[in-house]
C-alpha positions in Angstrom: -210.5 -180.7 -8.9 -210.2 -184.3 -9.5 -213.7 -186.2 -10.3 -213.5 -189.1 -8.3 -215.9 -191.0 -10.6 -212.8 -191.4 -12.6 -211.7 -193.6 -10.4 -214.2 -196.2 -10.6 -213.6 -195.9 -14.7 -210.2 -197.1 -15.0 -210.1 -199.9 -16.9 -207.8 -201.3 -19.3 -207.5 -199.4 -22.7 -206.5 -202.8 -24.8 -207.5 -203.7 -28.1 -210.9 -204.0 -27.2 -211.4 -201.0 -26.8 -210.7 -199.7 -30.3 -214.1 -200.2 -32.9 -213.3 -201.0 -35.9 -215.9 -199.2 -38.3 -214.0 -199.4 -41.6 -215.1 -201.8 -44.6 -213.4 -205.3 -44.2 -212.6 -205.2 -47.7 -209.5 -207.9 -46.8 -211.7 -210.2 -45.2 -208.7 -211.0 -42.7 -210.2 -210.2 -38.9 -206.7 -211.4 -37.7 -204.9 -208.6 -39.6 -207.7 -206.3 -38.1 -207.0 -207.4 -34.4 -203.5 -206.8 -34.9 -204.0 -203.1 -36.3 -206.7 -202.8 -33.3 -203.9 -204.1 -30.7 -201.1 -201.5 -32.5 -203.5 -198.7 -32.2 -204.4 -198.8 -28.7 -200.5 -200.1 -27.7 -199.7 -196.5 -29.2 -203.0 -194.6 -27.8 -202.5 -195.7 -24.5 -198.3 -195.0 -24.3 -199.2 -191.6 -26.0 -202.2 -190.5 -23.0 -199.9 -191.9 -20.4 -196.7 -189.6 -21.7 -198.7 -186.4 -22.0 -200.9 -187.0 -19.0 -197.3 -186.9 -17.0 -196.0 -184.0 -18.9 -199.3 -182.0 -18.4 -198.9 -183.1 -14.6 -195.2 -181.7 -14.7 -196.3 -178.6 -16.2 -199.6 -178.1 -14.5 -198.4 -174.4 -12.7 -197.8 -173.2 -16.0 -200.3 -174.9 -18.0 -203.4 -175.1 -15.4 -205.9 -175.4 -18.2 -204.3 -178.4 -19.5 -203.7 -180.3 -16.7 -207.2 -180.1 -15.8 -208.7 -181.1 -18.6 -206.2 -184.2 -18.8 -207.2 -184.8 -15.1 -210.6 -185.1 -15.5 -211.3 -186.8 -18.7 -211.1 -190.9 -18.9 -210.2 -192.5 -22.0 -212.9 -195.4 -23.1 -212.0 -196.0 -26.8 -211.0 -195.3 -30.1 -213.1 -195.5 -32.9 -211.6 -196.5 -36.3 -213.6 -194.9 -39.2 -213.1 -193.9 -42.9 -212.6 -190.2 -41.4 -210.1 -191.1 -39.3 -209.0 -192.2 -35.9 -211.9 -190.9 -33.2 -211.2 -190.5 -29.7 -213.9 -191.9 -27.3 -213.9 -190.1 -24.2 -215.5 -190.0 -20.4 -216.1 -186.4 -19.5 -216.4 -185.3 -15.7 -218.4 -182.4 -16.3 -220.2 -179.7 -18.5 -217.0 -177.3 -17.8 -214.6 -180.0 -18.7 -216.7 -180.9 -21.7 -216.5 -177.4 -23.1 -213.0 -177.2 -22.3 -212.4 -180.4 -24.4 -214.1 -178.7 -27.5 -212.4 -175.2 -27.1 -208.6 -174.7 -27.7 -207.2 -176.7 -24.7 -208.9 -179.7 -26.3 -207.3 -179.0 -29.8 -203.9 -179.0 -27.9 -204.3 -182.0 -25.9 -205.6 -184.0 -29.5 -202.2 -182.3 -31.1 -200.2 -183.4 -28.6 -201.8 -187.1 -28.7 -201.3 -187.6 -32.5 -197.6 -186.3 -32.1 -197.0 -188.3 -29.5 -199.3 -191.4 -30.7 -197.9 -190.8 -34.7 -201.7 -191.2 -35.2 -203.8 -188.7 -36.8 -206.6 -188.2 -33.9 -209.8 -186.1 -33.6 -212.2 -185.8 -31.1 -215.9 -186.6 -32.0 -217.9 -184.1 -32.9 -220.7 -184.5 -30.0 -223.7 -182.9 -29.6 -224.2 -183.6 -25.9 -223.0 -179.8 -25.0 -224.7 -178.2 -22.2 -227.6 -181.3 -22.1 -225.7 -182.7 -18.9 -223.9 -181.2 -16.3 -221.6 -184.6 -15.0 -221.1 -187.9 -17.1 -220.9 -187.2 -20.2 -219.6 -189.5 -22.7 -218.4 -187.4 -26.3 -217.7 -190.7 -28.6 -218.3 -191.3 -32.7 -221.9 -191.3 -32.6 -223.5 -193.4 -35.6 -224.9 -190.9 -38.4 -228.5 -190.1 -38.5 -230.6 -191.5 -40.9 -231.9 -189.0 -43.2 -235.6 -188.3 -42.4 -237.8 -189.8 -44.7 -240.6 -187.9 -46.5 -243.8 -189.3 -45.7 -246.0 -190.6 -48.7 -248.8 -187.7 -48.1 -250.8 -189.3 -51.3 -250.9 -192.7 -49.6 -252.0 -190.7 -46.1 -254.7 -188.7 -48.0 -256.0 -191.8 -49.7 -256.2 -193.4 -46.5 -258.1 -190.9 -45.1 -260.2 -190.2 -47.7 -261.0 -193.9 -47.6 -262.0 -193.7 -43.9 -264.2 -191.1 -44.1 -266.0 -192.4 -46.9 -266.6 -195.6 -45.0 -264.7 -197.9 -47.2 -261.7 -198.6 -44.6 -261.5 -198.5 -40.7 -260.8 -200.6 -37.7 -264.3 -201.8 -36.7 -263.2 -202.9 -33.6 -261.7 -199.9 -32.7 -264.0 -198.2 -30.3 -263.1 -194.9 -31.1 -263.4 -195.6 -35.0 -266.8 -193.1 -35.2 -264.7 -190.3 -33.4 -261.9 -190.7 -35.9 -264.0 -190.7 -38.8 -265.3 -187.4 -37.6 -262.6 -185.4 -36.7 -261.2 -186.4 -40.2 -264.5 -185.9 -42.1 -264.8 -182.1 -40.3 -261.1 -181.3 -41.5 -260.9 -182.2 -44.7 -264.9 -182.1 -45.8 -265.9 -179.2 -43.9 -262.5 -177.1 -43.4 -263.1 -177.3 -39.5 -260.3 -177.6 -37.3 -261.0 -179.0 -33.8 -259.1 -177.2 -31.0 -258.5 -180.8 -29.3 -260.5 -183.8 -28.5 -260.6 -185.7 -25.5 -261.5 -189.0 -24.4 -260.9 -189.1 -20.7 -263.6 -189.8 -18.2 -266.0 -190.8 -21.0 -267.7 -193.9 -21.8 -266.5 -196.1 -24.9 -267.3 -194.6 -28.0 -267.9 -190.9 -26.3 -266.0 -188.6 -26.7 -265.8 -184.3 -26.3 -264.8 -182.4 -29.0 -263.6 -178.5 -28.7 -263.6 -176.1 -31.6 -263.7 -172.4 -31.7 -267.1 -170.4 -31.8 -266.8 -169.9 -35.2 -266.7 -173.5 -36.1 -269.1 -174.5 -33.5 -271.8 -172.2 -35.3 -270.5 -173.8 -38.5 -271.8 -177.1 -36.5 -275.0 -175.9 -35.3 -275.9 -174.6 -38.4 -275.1 -178.5 -40.1 -277.2 -180.0 -37.2 -275.0 -181.6 -34.9 -277.0 -183.6 -32.2 -275.0 -182.4 -29.1 -275.7 -179.5 -26.6 -272.9 -176.8 -27.0 -271.0 -176.4 -23.8 -269.1 -173.0 -22.6 -267.0 -171.9 -20.0 -264.3 -174.4 -19.2 -261.5 -174.1 -21.9 -261.7 -170.0 -22.2 -263.7 -169.4 -25.3 -263.6 -172.4 -27.2 -267.1 -174.4 -27.7 -267.2 -178.5 -26.4 -269.4 -181.0 -28.0 -270.1 -184.1 -26.4 -271.1 -187.0 -28.6 -272.1 -191.0 -28.7 -270.7 -193.0 -31.2 -274.3 -193.0 -33.3 -274.4 -189.2 -32.8 -270.5 -189.0 -34.5 -271.9 -191.0 -37.5 -275.0 -188.5 -37.6 -273.0 -185.6 -37.9 -270.4 -187.2 -40.2 -273.2 -188.1 -43.0 -274.4 -184.7 -42.3 -270.8 -182.9 -42.9 -270.6 -185.6 -46.1 -273.8 -183.9 -47.3 -273.4 -180.8 -47.0 -269.5 -181.1 -49.1 -271.1 -183.3 -51.9 -273.7 -180.3 -52.1 -271.3 -177.5 -52.5 
């Protein structure tokens, strides 16, 4: 069935629809404009001719007819790897058809008609949406940058030892305590909550085993049970955070 949304997308395919993603070594914008105009004209004519042939052949090749009927040619990307079609796809089913053998046949027909080696973008949007998928050349994702773990550890050590920290942060004492518990006492808290507490207070949730360890260290707060399964809660004021942090650090120095 024809997707009526495509009627609103019937914009002319001109040289403005071609994105030039090749290095401009020649430094001649006029030559690039001419090339884009030729590319757009060739692809536009090829698209019209292939669409006309698929319509005439719709009974013998209904899949191709359905695919072409529900695609809209939005643009063309001229990249170092070749010319990549930018397409608006009406639905998930049509998108799957585009990335299957029918799509391969369509691109082969367009390439032969335009005498340009065309490809479909290796799109990663399949199965994410049911309608309105844009299948186009995406910018390469940057390689993830490995965090500077040594710098992070040094910063955490400075906070724990009181050499760094934001004095204006109402949760500075809470955060310092959490770091000290993990880095100096090996106590990994289940979670920590600040919601509903006055400024400077928070609730630390931990396992019963870690709760016993905190009680042995002399945590100045009463343990509370029964709200998060077996986890034990300690609600601490800002000053209590400072007090237990110093006890954690003192215990770590004696080990």
